[in-house]
N, C-alpha and C positions, 0 to 999 in steps of 0.2 A: 830781224828776219826769223830768228828762232822763236820769238814770242808769237809772231804771226802764224807760223806753222802749228804751234801748240794751240792757238785759238781755233784754227781750222779743224784740227783733230778733235778738239773738245766739242765743237759744234756737230761734227759727224757722229761722235759717240752719243751725244745727247739725242740726236734725231733717231739713231738706232734704238736706243732705250725707249724712246717714245713709240717707235713702231712695235717693239715687243710688248710694251704695256697695252697698246691698243688692241692686241690680240686676246687679251684676257678681260672678260666682262666683270663688272663689280659682283662680288659674291652675293648669292641669293640664299637666305636662310630658310630651311624647310623643316617643318615638324618640331618646333620647340625653340628653346633659347640656348644660347651658348652656355656651357660647352657640349650640351647633349644633342642639339639639333644638327642637321646636315647643312654644310656649306657647299653650294653648287657654283662651279666656275665653268663658264662656256668659253672655249677658245674659238677664235674666228675661223679656224680651219676645220671645225666640227668636233674636235676632241672634247669630251666632257669629263671634268674632274669633280668627284664627290668626296667630301671629307667630313668625317665625324670625329672631331678631336676628343681625346680622353687624356687630359694632362695629369691624371692620377697615376698613369703608367710610366714606366721608365724606358720604354722602347717605342719604336714607330713601325707601322705596318703599311704596306702598299700592295695593291693587286693591279697588274696590267692585264686588262680583260679583252680578249680577242673574240669577236662574235663569230659563231658558226652559222653558215647557211642552213636553211631548213632541212635540206636533204642529207646533210652531213651530221645531224645531231645524234643519230643512232651510232655514229662512229666516235662520239666525243671521248669516251673512256680510252679507247685504243689510240686516238689521235693525241690526247694529252700525254700518254706515256711515250709515244713516238717523238713528239715535239720536245719532251724533256731531255731525252737522250741526244736528239739532234742539235738542240740549241744550247744545252748546258754541258754535255759530256764529250763533245767531239771537237777536234782542232786539227789544224795543219801541223806538219812535222816541226818539232822544236818550238811550237807555239803553245801558249797557255790556253786551256779550255775556258769557256765563258764562266763556268762555275769557279774556276781558280781566279779569274779576273774579279768576279764579284766578291770572292773571299778576301782579296787584297783590300777591298773597300769595307771589310768587316760587315758583310751582308750575307745572310743565308737565303737561298732561293729554292723554291719548290714549285711544282706544277700540279694543278688539280683541275677538275671540271665540274660544272653544275648541270651539264647537259645542253645549255644554250651558249655558254662562253667557255673558253679555256683561260684559266687564271694562272698567271705567273706571279707567285706570291713572294714578296721581298720583306725580310724582317731584319731590322738593324737598330742601332741606337739613333736617337732623333737627329743628331747633328750630321749623320752620314746619309740620311734618306735622300735629300735632293741629288747628291752626286750619284747615288746608287740608281735612282730612277733614270736619270739622263744617260748614264752609261749603259743601262740595260736596253733603253730604246735604240741606242746605236747597234747593240747586238742583234736586236730583232730585225733591223733593216739589212743585215747581211744575207747574201744568197747562199744558203747552206744545203740546197737540194742538189748536191753534186758530191763527187769524191774529193777528199777522203772522208768528208763528214758522213756521207750516206753509209759507207761500209762500217765505220766505227759505231754509228748509232744502231745499225742492225745487229752488230755483235753484242752490244749492251742489251738490246731487246731480247736476244736469245738467252742471255744470262738471267735477265729479269723474269722471263717466262718460267724459269725453274725455281723461282723464289718460293711458291707454295709448297712444292715438293721438298725443298731443302729446309725451310724455316717454319713450316707448319701452317695450319689453317688461319691463325690469327693474322698472318701477313697477307693472306688472299682475300679475307672477308670484305675489307673496305672497297677493294677494286671491283669485286663482283657486284656489290650493292650499287656502286656508282654506274657500272655498265647497265644494270637493270633499269636504273633511273633514266638513263639516256635512251632507252627503248630497245636495247638488245635482248635477244632471247638467251635463256640460260644455257641451252645446248651449244650456242655459238660462242659463249664466253669461255666455257671449259673445253677448250680444244686441245688436240694432241700436240700442236706445234704452233709457234708464233708466226704471224704473217704481217707484212707491212700493209697498213690500211690503204695506201696509195702509192703509185709509181712516182718517181722524182718530178716529172713534168706536171703530173696532176696535183701533187702537193704544192709545187711552186705556184700554180694557178690558184689554188685554194688560199695560200698565204697572201697572195696579192689582194684578194678580196677581204681577208680578215684584217689586213693591216691598213685598210683605207682609214684616213683620219676621222671621217664622219661617223664611223662605227666604233672607233676605239674608245674604251672607257677606262679611267684610272680611279681606283678607290683608295682612300687614305683613312687611317684610323690610328688611335694611340696618340703619342706625343708628337704632333706634327703641325706645321704652319702651312695651311692649304694655299694661301695666296702667294707666298714666295715660291713654293714648289710649282704652282701653276705657271708662274712667269718663266721659270726655267724650262718647263716642258714646252711652253710656247716658243721659246728661243731655239730649243733643240729641234722641234718639228717644223719650224718655219721654212726650212729649205727642202723638206720632203717633196719629191717630184710627184706631180699628178700623173695618174695612169692614163695613157692616151686611149687605149682600147682594152676593155675588160676581157680577160681570157675565159674561154668556155670551161665550165666545171664538168668533170666526169667522175664516176665512181660512187656518187652518193645514192642513198636510198632511204625511204622513210622508215621510221621505227616500227617495230612489230607491235600489233595490238595486244592488249592484255588478254592472255589466253592461258589455259592450264598447261603446265610443263612438268615433267618428272625426269630427273637426272640422278644417276648413281655414280659417285666418284669413289670407286673402290681402290684406287691406286694411291690415294693420299692417306698417309698415316696420321690418324687423329686419336688423341687420348684426352678425354673419353670420346667414344663414338657419339654422333649426334645427327638429328634431323633438323633441317632448316626450312621453315615455311616463309616464303616471301609473298606477302599479301599486298597486291597492287591497289592503291587507293586513288582518291580524286586529286585534282589540282589544289595547291595550297590556298588559292583565292576562292575556292568553291565553298558554298554554304554547307556542303556535306562533310567538310573536313573534320569539324568538331564531333559530329555523331560518329563518323568513321573511326576517329582516334579513340573515342570513348568505347565503341563496340570492341575494338581490338584490346583495349585495357581490360574490359570486362572479360574478354576471352582468356588472357594468359599473363597479365601483369601480376606476378607474385606466386609463391608456392601455394597459396590458399585461393587462387583464382578458379574459374570454372575448369580449366584444363588441369590445374593442380589437384582439385578435389576429385576429378574423374580418375586420375592416375593413382591417387592415394586411397580411394574408396573401393578399389577392386579387392576381391577375395585374395588374389595373389598380388601383393603389393609390388609395384614397379619402382625401382630406384631411378630417380630422375632429378634434373635441375633445369629450371627455366631461365632463359636470358632473352630479353626483348630490347629492340632498338627501333627508333623511328627516324626516317630520312625523307627529305623532300627537296625538290628543286622547283623551278618556276612552272613546270608542266606536270609533274607527277609526284606521288608520294608512295612510300613503301614502308610497311610495318614488317619487321623481321622478328620471327619467333624461332628461337633456337632451343631445342630440347636435347639435353644430354641424357642418353639412355643406352643400355647395352643392346647390341644388334639383335639378340633373340627376342627383344620386346618391341622391335620397330613396328611390326604390323599392329599390335595392340595400341601402341602409343598414337599412331596415325589415325586409327579408328576413333580414339577418344578425343583427339583434337577436332576432327570433323564432327563428332557428336556434340561437342561444346558449341561449335559454330551453329549447328542445327537448333540447339536449345535457345541460343540468343535470337535466331530468326523467329522462333515461336514465342519469344518474350518470357521464357521460363528461367528466371534467375531470382536471387534473394535481394532484399533491400540492401543488405550489407555489401553485396556485389556492386550495386549502383554507386554507393558511397566510395568504394575503393576505386571504381573506374574514373570518377570525377577527379579525384586527387592524383591518381597515377597518370592520367592523361595530361594533367597540368604539369607534372614533372617532365613528361616527354616534351610538351610544347615549350616550356621555359628552357630546357636544356638543349633544344634543337639547334640553336645557332651559336654554340660556343666555339666551334672551330673557326679558323680565319676565313676559309672559303665560304662557309655557311653564313658567317657574319656579314661579309662583303656582298655575297649574293643576295641576301635579303634587302640590303640597302639598294643594290643595283636594280632589282626588279620591282620593289615596292615604293622606292623613293621615300621611305619612312625610316627614321632613325631607330636603331635597336636600343631600346631603353627600358627601364624597369616598368614604367606606366604602361607601355605597349604590351609587355608580357603579362601584366596583371589583368589586362582586359580579357585574357583567356579564361580567367576564373569565372567571369560573368558569362562567357560563352558556354562553358561546360555546365554551369549551374542552370542555364536555360534549356538545356537539351532534355526533351521528354522521352518517355518510354516508346511512343510510337515512332519518333525520329530514329531512335536506336534500332528498332526492328526494321525500319525501312532501309537504313544504311547497311544493316547486317544482311538483308536479303540481296542487296546489290553487290556488296563487296566481300562478305564472309562466305564465299562459295568457292568450290574447287576450281571453277572456271577463272577466278581471279588470282589463283595461286601459282607459284612456281615452287616445287618441292625438290629439295636437294638432300640426298642421303649420303652421309659420310660414315660408313660402317667400320672404318679403319682398314688396315692392310689385309685384304682378303685374297686367298688363293683363287677363289671362284666367285664371281659376282652373283648377286641374288637372282638376277635374271628378269627383273621387272623392266617394262617400258611404260610409256604413258598410258597406252590402252589397257594393258593388264593391271596396272595400278588402279585405274579408274574402275575397271570391272570388279576387282577385289573389294575396293571400298564400297561400291554400290551394293555388293552382296552382303557385307557385314554391317553396314551403317544402320539399316532399319532395325535390326535386332538390338544393336547397341542403344539406339534412341529410345526404343520401347522400354528397355531395362532402366535407362536413366530416368525416364518419366515416372516409372514405378517407384524408384528409390526416392525421388524428390517429394512424393506424397507424404512421406514420414518425416521430412525435414522441416522443423518449425521456421517460419519466416520471421525471425526476430532480429531487427537491426541492432548494431552495436551503438551504444551511447557515445557519440563523438563530442568533444568539447567545442566551445565557441572558438571561432577563428581569431587568432591573435593579430593585432594590428602590426603593420610593417614598422620596423625600428626607424627612428628618425636620426638624422645627422645632428645630434645635439652635443651638449658639453661632454657627454660620456663617450663620444666617438673615439675609437682607438685607431689612429691612421696607420699604425704599423703592427707587426706581429708582437704579441705579448706572451709571456710565459707565466702561467699561473699554476696554482695547485690547490688541492683539497687536503685538509688535515689528515695525515696518515693515509692519503689516497693517491690517485694518479696525478702525474704532471700533465698539464693541458696546454697545448699551443693554440692560441686564438688569433684569428685574422678576420677583420671586417672587410667585406667587399659587397657594396650595395648596388651593383649593376644588375644582378640577376636575383630574383626572389626565391632562391634555393639555399639550402644548407648542406654542405658536404662534411661528413664526419668519418674519421678513421681511428680504429683502435688496434694498436700493435702489441703483440705479446712476444717477448724475446724467446729465442730457442730455435724455431724452425726445424730443420732436419737434424740439428744437434740433439734434440730430445726425442727423435724417432729412431727406431732400430729397423733392421731389415725385415723383421717379422711384423712390425707395426707401421709399415710405410703407409702414408696417407692419413694417419690417425689424427693429425692436427686439424685438417679440414673436416674429417668425420666428427670430431668432438665438437667443433663449432656448429656444424649442421645439426647434430643431435640436440644441442642447446636450443636452437631455433625451433625445432619440431617437438620439443618436450615440455616447454613451459606453458601451463594453463592457468586460467583464472578459476575462482571458486565454482563457477558454473561449468567448468570443463572445456571452455573454448580456448584455442591456442592464442597466446599473447601475440604471436606472429601475425595472426589474422587482424588484430586491431592495429598493429604497427603498419601493416600493408594498407589497411583501410584509411589510415592517416596520410597515405601517400609515400610511406617509407619504402625504399628499394634497397635491398641488402645484397652484398657480394662478399664471398669468402675466398681467401687466397692464402698461399703459403710459399715461402721462399727459403733459401738456405739459412738465413739468420733470424727469421721472424715468421710468425703466422699472424693473420689479422682478419678483421671483418670491417667492411666499410658500409656507409649508409648515406643515401641521398634522399632528401625530403623537402617538401615545400616550406617556405619560411613562415607561413601563417599557422602551422602546427608545430613550430620548432620546439617549444617547451614540452608539449605532450609527446612528441616523437622521442625527444631525449629521455624523458622519464620512462617511456615504454621500452626503449632500447636497453637502458641500463637495468631495468627490472628483469628483462630476459637474461642478460649476461650474469646477473647475480641472484637468480632464483635457482634453488638447489633441489636435489632428490628427484630425478626423473622416475616415471612409472615403468613397470616391467614392459608394458606395451611399447613404450618409447625405446627401450633398450633393444627389443626385438626388431623394431623398425630400423634402428641405426645399423644393425647387422646387414640388412638388405642393401644398404648403400655401399657396402664394402667393395663389391666387385666393380662399382663405377668409379670410386675415388681412392682406390688403394695405390694408385700410381701418381707421381707428383705433378705431371703436366704433359705437355705436348711430346709425343714420341716421334720427333722429327730427326733427320740425320744431323742437323746442327746441334740439337739438344743431346744426342747420343755422343757426338764428338766432344762437346763441352764436358759431359760427365766423365768421359774417358780421360780428358785432359786434367780435370780436377783429381781424378784417382792417382795420376802420376805426380801432379804438382803438390798435392797435400799428403801423399802417401796412401798406399792401398789400405782399405779398411776404414778410412775416415768418412765422416758424415757427408761432406760435400761431394766426394767422388764415388759414393756408393750407388750402384745402379738401383733402380726401383725394385723393391721386393714385392712379393705376391700379397702380403698383408693377410695371410691365411689365419693367423692367430688372433685377429681382431674380432672380438665379440662385444656385445652390448655393455657388459660389465667393464671390460677393459677400456672401452671408449669413454664411459662415464667417469671412471677413475682417472683417466688421463686429463679430462677437463677439470676435475676437482683439484688435481695436483698442480697442473701447469697453467691453467687459465683462471680458475676461480680465485686462487690465492696469490697468483703472480701479479706484481704491480704492472698495470697496463700503461701504455703510452698513447695519449689521445691527442688528436689534432681536429680542430673545428674551424671551418672556413665558410664564409657566406654572409647572407643578409641577417646578421645578428647585431646586438648592441652590447659592446663591452663584454663583461663577464656574466651576463644575465643567465646563462645556462649552467654555470657552476653550482648554484644552490640546488638546482633540479638534480644534478648528478650526485651531489653530496648526500642528498636524502636517501638514495638507494645504495650507496657504497659505504656509508659511514659505519655500518655494522660489520664490515669485512675487515679482516686483518691481513694486510698485504705483506708479501715478502719479496725481497729483491732476487732476481734470477742469479743463480750461482752456476754459471756455465763456463766450460773451459775455453780459453782464448785460442782459437784455431789459427795457427800461423803456417804459411807455406814453407816447404822445406828446400825450395830452390834447387831441384835436381839438375845435374848436368844433362843437357839435351843432346839429341842426335838428329841429323837431317837425313831423310831417306835418300837412297842412291838410285834405285831403279823401280819405277812403278809402271803398272799397265796403262795402256791408253784408256782414256775416258774422262768424265767430268768428276771433280772431287770437291768436297767441302772439308775445310781444314780449320783447326783452331790452334793458335799460337799463344800460349800463356807466358807472360813476362812477370818477373818479380815486381811487386809494388807495396806500398805501405798498407798494413792492415789496421793500424791504429795511429792516432796522433793527428790532431786537427790541422796543424800547419803542413805536415807532410801530405795529407790528402789534398789540400788546396794547391800545394806546389806541384803535385802530380797532375792536377788539372792544367797547370801551365805547361808541363812537359807534354801532355797530350796535344795541346794546341800548337806548341812550338815545334814538335817533331813528328807526332803521329796523326793528328787530325788535320794537318796541313794538306791542302789539295795537291801540293807538290809530290808528296809521297804516293798519293793515289795516281797521279799522272805518270810518275816514274815507273809504275808497275801496271800498265794498262790491261794485262791479261787477267788480272785477278780482281775480284770484288772484295775490297777491304772495308771492314766495319769495325769501328772502335767503340767499345762499351763505355757509356758516359758515367759520370759520378752520381749514381743512384745506389751504389753498393760498394762495399770495401773489399780489399784483397788484391788479387792479381789483375793485371791488365790483359785483356783478351783481344787479339786481332783475328778476325774471321775472314777466311778466303773462300771464294767460289771460282774455280779455274779449271782448265784442262790440265793434263799431266805435264805438258811443256810449261805452261804458265806457272804451275805449282813448283816444279823443280827449279825454275829460274827465279821465282819471286821470293820464296822463303829465304834462301841463302843471301839474296840481295838485301832483304829487310834486316836480317841478323847482322850482316856486315855494316849496314848503314847505322844501326843502333850501337854497335861496338865502337865505331869510329867517332861517335858524337863527342865523347869526353875530350878528345884531342883537338876538337875544332873550336875556334873562338865563337862566342855567343854575340850575335849582332844586337846592338841596343835597340834598333828599330824593330827587329823581329820580336824581341822580348816585349817591347811595348805593345806591339800589335797582338801578340798572344794574350797579354793581360786584358786588352780590350775585348778580344773574342771570348775570353772566359767570363768577362762581365756580361757580355751579351748572352752567353749561354745560361748564366745565372738568371738573367731577366726572362729569357725564353722559358726557363723552368717554371716560371710563375704565370705563363699565359694560359695554360690549361688548368682548370680548377682541381681535377683529380691529381694531376702531377704535383701541383703546389701543395695540396693537402697531404699527399704521401711524403713529400719532401719535409714538411713540418714534423710529421710523425717520426720520420727517420732521425731528424735532429734530436728529438726527445729521446729516442732509443739509443743514439750514439752519445748523448750528453755533450753535444757539440754546439758551438756558437754560430753555426752557419745561417741560422734563421734570422740573425741580425745582419742587415745590409752593411752596416758600418764595420762589423767584425769581419765579414767575408772580404769586403773591399780593402780593409786594412792589411790583411794577409796578402792579398793579391798585389797591392801597390807597394808593399814594403819588401818584396822578394828581391834578392840580390843574385848576381851572376854566380858567385861562389857557392851559393846554396843550390842553384840548379846543377852546377858541375858536381857537387857532392852527391846529389841524388843520382846523377848519371853513373858515377863510379860505384855507388852502392847497389844499383839495380840493373843497369844495362851493361853487364860485363861481357856479353856475347857468348857465354858458356852456360848460364843458368836459365833454362827455359823448359817448356814442355810442349811438344808438338804431336798432335793427333790428327787423323784424317780418315775419311770414309769415301769409298767410290760410290757414286750414284748410279742407279739403274739407267741403262741406255734409253733414250726416248723411244716411244713407239714408232715403228716405221710408217711412212705414209700409206694410204690405201693403195692396194695393188690393182693395176688395170687388168681387165679380163683377158687381154691378149698375151699376158705373160706366159712364158713357157713353163712347163712343169719343172720343179726343182729349184725355181728362183726363190726370192725372199718370201713368197706368199706362205703364210701359215707358220712362220718361224716364231718361236716364243721370245719374249723380252728377257734378257739376262736377269738373273736374280740380283737383288741388292746385296752388296758386299757387307760383311760384318766387321766390326771393330774389336780388336783384342788388345788391351793394354799390356805393355811389357815393362820391365824394370828399368829400361834405359831412357824412358821418356818418349819413346817412339811407339806408335800403334801399328802393329803389323796388319796388313790387309790380306784377308783370305776369303776364298769363295765359300 
């Protein structure tokens, strides 16, 4: 009898498996061979799974894509933010949030949009992906358009709305670009207060439509097995009930047409001030995309572009810096031109940008400009899909695999673009009517007073004069193209292929970290110089960036042309940055000019003796770059925390000085002393072959005599902290600094385990729901910073609980399962660090600077897997004693009141001023007093 029952059960299980297998069609290979092509799996219920395996990676990625109805696509950016808080950060009482549930599966979840779909992105190690996807599908089927989920999500949304104000422009920029791509107007994006995009019933009706199986798409990439995952998805969704009647959709509206907009955001503190031009372009599948992108690169890619020359050729030189980005979705494209410039030069800068647009429409440019535009546009096109959402969105909409050969086709497209096509694209897209202009003048007491109409009138009055002047100046400029070398062939995966990072060096020269990645035909390069703020004083604040900028704008060839001009003509894109411990310069370039770009780059870095004209020019940039970075409340609080934590007067905690004593001679001397002779730390990542670039570098640095940096080792003093007692009502940003290892390879990695074991755990975030807790990852050394964004009640309750929680850790037993889970999450975090090329390149350069072995996967994993419980307990006793910490905070300005109705009685809230932002003042006790 027992055997008979077993037989029956076996037959039932076999028939069930057969049913599940029948729901998954045989895979269809699209666009290439394994493992580069796309594998397509059609489930019988309509769900489509697309997989592009990349087994060279150590992690797996998935995107669960929910389609948006046509009328709701202009809401996509707001909806994605709303759904993130609703589906990931809300839960019933004493229950885990979905984000916590996914974290227990060692999976990181994020939400983005491409305008047509909402992407729930899952990132985990390959063996965890099937379970993570099926668990998340269960979460999506929950009805969360009710309390307590709705109220919790709304509270999170209100906190997130203050993110630009608290953390600066860099946190706001991606969301604004995404909203513009979805069809929103700029004036609607930058609103005074957050709003729910839909009411609960309307959102429930929308989600019913979005979660229909025949519209659901699941994208897989990285180290994944598409067939096995598709079978598990089929099993999970086989029982999804069909909707009897489709609910009516309300609240949607079509996106705004491309039209001129002007917005001034004078309440956001930005350092330096800037003007952002959003130029709205064609669809990505349009034949006009290549001419449009080339015309934009012709306009402003590089300091020696048309806009750059217009700003540098004026009688009164304007200090500026150009930053450009290119974004697209399935329906729109946007070219972002960001000009850093002092507010007193805003009008002149805007006139010169529009003048350069007019010149391109008239076909007035040099041959060297055309060469630069072709190569710079290729860098934009090849770097376009590096993020997870962009990578999967391209596969979803084009059904074509993202691969090297596909990207190299853009070379042929740009080479085929003719002058007439560029002029036609410029006349259509490089106009004021296709722009959205955003001014960020910094914190101003009184706005400049422009609106869209007055801005247009002012530009229309000044532009004809500027264009006539520009045409007169161009008559005397010889149209001599730069001699560019022959294009180098792409490296092959041959016997010299280096599958892992290698550390090499040049005799008496820099140490170089090399990593081959042949997926994208680009090369990333970063050069770090030790020192950072340690080699600056209060009078020379910002001198590191100024010295590197002066180097770029001072080196000329025998004919007097800037070497930077040739570097940018080769497609090289340069960025300058400075941090507490280091200063650096990074370079992104196409792989077909990799040797020529490397030679030109190191020629600039090691060419000496600038001219007097260059020294005078460097002084003009002092007002723009004399401060170290974003002047946001979070940055000010962090500076105040460091002042207490490291001691008053130290380099890390010193507020930004005015830089009044910086002149050209001082800047040049600083470069000669600290950069020209200092041993640099170099990282090169990209489509290279072994050590092929080292001989090119050694040719230019072999004559230099490098010295090691002799810098003081700055250690925290671990002061006794103090928790505030009474604070005024309002919203606060706070920074809690805890002791941590400043040096020592093993201690740094063990602290990563502590972060995941006790600080990065979703449990600690869930235990303090009133606060926004952010943990700084391992990309720098020193103290551990916990950042909070909360009201006065949440702050007074949260910080003591966190401190008590940390103090009690040493007396608690360490669970073996929790320790193993933390090790696995740290391994995932290490893998994630290598997903973005810029982050990976910077990580390699930091390892060279720190002289650490973390660049070796084996060395990092060996420290992780060999950690013992007694070592964790020892670190808890050494660092988290509950008494040594530094706490600073700053009260944020109250949000602007809503518009007042006309029927309000006199004396009501109408006309009241917004309270001034509170100031921070460090004290000797580790507490920052808050004063008006």
